[in-house]
C-alpha positions as CSV (number, residue, x, y, z in Angstrom):
1,M,-8.2,20.4,-11.8
2,A,-9.1,17.7,-9.3
3,I,-8.3,16.8,-5.7
4,L,-7.2,13.2,-5.6
5,V,-8.3,10.9,-2.8
6,V,-5.9,7.9,-2.7
7,N,-6.5,5.0,-0.4
8,G,-4.1,2.1,0.4
9,P,-4.5,-1.5,1.4
10,N,-7.6,-2.9,3.1
11,L,-9.5,0.4,2.9
12,N,-11.8,-1.3,0.3
13,R,-13.1,-3.3,3.3
14,L,-14.3,-0.3,5.2
15,G,-17.8,-0.8,6.7
16,A,-17.0,-4.4,7.3
17,R,-13.5,-4.3,8.7
18,D,-13.2,-3.6,12.5
19,P,-16.0,-1.0,12.8
20,S,-14.8,-0.2,16.3
21,Q,-11.6,1.3,14.8
22,Y,-12.6,2.3,11.4
23,G,-16.4,3.1,11.6
24,T,-19.3,1.7,9.6
25,L,-19.1,3.8,6.5
26,T,-17.9,2.2,3.3
27,L,-15.1,3.9,1.3
28,E,-17.6,4.8,-1.4
29,A,-19.8,6.5,1.2
30,I,-16.8,8.6,2.4
31,H,-16.1,9.5,-1.2
32,E,-19.7,10.6,-1.7
33,R,-19.5,12.8,1.3
34,L,-16.3,14.4,0.0
35,R,-17.9,15.0,-3.4
36,A,-20.9,16.6,-1.7
37,R,-18.7,18.9,0.4
38,A,-16.6,19.8,-2.6
39,A,-19.5,20.5,-5.0
40,G,-18.9,23.7,-6.8
41,R,-15.4,24.1,-5.3
42,A,-13.4,21.1,-6.6
43,E,-13.7,17.8,-8.5
44,I,-12.9,14.7,-6.4
45,R,-11.1,11.8,-8.1
46,T,-10.7,8.6,-6.2
47,F,-8.3,5.7,-6.3
48,Q,-7.8,2.6,-4.0
49,S,-5.4,-0.2,-4.3
50,N,-4.0,-2.9,-2.1
51,H,-0.8,-2.8,-4.1
52,E,2.1,-0.4,-3.3
53,G,3.3,-0.1,-6.9
54,A,-0.2,0.8,-8.1
55,L,-0.5,3.6,-5.6
56,I,2.9,5.0,-6.7
57,D,2.0,4.7,-10.4
58,F,-1.2,6.6,-9.8
59,L,0.4,9.3,-7.8
60,Q,3.2,9.8,-10.4
61,A,0.7,9.8,-13.3
62,E,-2.1,11.9,-11.8
63,G,-0.6,13.8,-8.9
64,P,1.3,16.5,-10.8
65,G,-1.8,17.6,-12.7
66,S,-4.0,17.8,-9.6
67,E,-4.6,20.5,-7.0
68,G,-3.5,18.2,-4.2
69,V,-3.9,14.8,-2.7
70,I,-5.7,13.3,0.3
71,L,-3.8,10.1,1.1
72,N,-4.7,7.3,3.4
73,P,-1.8,5.0,2.9
74,G,-3.2,2.3,5.3
75,A,-0.5,0.0,6.6
76,F,2.0,1.4,4.1
77,T,2.1,4.4,6.5
78,H,4.6,2.5,8.6
79,S,6.7,0.8,6.1
80,S,6.7,2.2,2.6
81,Y,9.7,4.4,1.9
82,A,8.9,4.0,-1.8
83,L,5.5,5.7,-1.2
84,H,7.3,8.3,0.9
85,D,9.5,9.1,-2.1
86,A,6.6,9.3,-4.5
87,V,4.8,11.8,-2.1
88,A,8.0,13.8,-1.7
89,D,8.4,14.1,-5.4
90,L,4.9,15.6,-6.0
91,P,4.7,19.3,-6.7
92,V,1.3,19.6,-5.0
93,P,0.3,19.4,-1.3
94,V,-0.4,16.0,0.2
95,I,-2.5,15.6,3.3
96,E,-2.0,12.2,5.0
97,V,-5.2,11.0,6.7
98,H,-6.2,8.2,9.1
99,L,-9.5,7.1,10.4
100,S,-8.2,5.9,13.7
101,N,-5.8,7.8,16.0
102,I,-2.6,6.0,15.0
103,H,-0.8,7.7,18.0
104,A,-3.1,5.9,20.5
105,R,-2.7,2.4,19.0
106,E,0.0,-0.2,18.9
107,E,3.6,1.1,19.1
108,W,4.4,0.1,15.5
109,R,1.4,2.1,14.2
110,R,2.6,5.3,15.8
111,R,5.3,6.2,13.3
112,S,4.5,7.3,9.8
113,V,7.3,7.2,7.2
114,I,5.0,9.1,4.9
115,A,4.4,12.1,7.2
116,P,7.8,13.8,6.7
117,A,6.9,14.1,2.9
118,A,3.4,15.3,3.4
119,K,2.2,18.9,3.9
120,G,0.2,17.8,7.0
121,A,-1.5,14.8,8.7
122,I,-4.9,14.3,10.2
123,A,-5.8,11.3,12.3
124,G,-8.4,10.0,14.7
125,L,-11.5,11.8,13.5
126,G,-13.0,8.8,11.6
127,W,-14.4,9.8,8.2
128,V,-14.3,13.4,9.2
129,S,-10.5,13.2,8.8
130,Y,-11.1,13.2,5.1
131,L,-13.3,16.3,5.2
132,A,-10.8,18.1,7.3
133,A,-8.1,17.3,4.7
134,L,-10.4,18.5,1.9
135,E,-11.0,21.8,3.7
136,A,-7.2,22.2,4.3
137,L,-6.4,21.6,0.6
138,L,-9.1,24.2,-0.4
139,A,-7.7,26.7,2.1
140,L,-4.1,26.1,0.8
141,R,-5.3,26.7,-2.7
142,E,-6.5,30.2,-1.7
143,T,-3.0,31.0,-0.4
144,R,-1.2,30.0,-3.5
């Protein structure tokens, strides 16, 4: 079984988009680092879309057969109750991740409507947020 890494809107622009907030690594570079860290322990499957419905369709189709999900919902973090419901419906743990510290940014970014449905959330560590989420999912696997 695989760990899914699901990324929402504008994350396809990493490396070029506001490096002061999001760093200089591309999304593919983050995925490669995750694959290297997971080698021999888990398969990493990735998906990115700028469209809410595509994210939901992917989670509904692939999530139940996975070991867990690392989810960076991007701006949908603050507004997508539909994505919240899709996460809440999954029978596997979901770790919400953010590159920037959403709690130290604009007021509207400080609230996640996804977090109540997730097993946990990691924010503000840059690309390392993804590695921390991977390690958390692997540790959770050992306790099941």
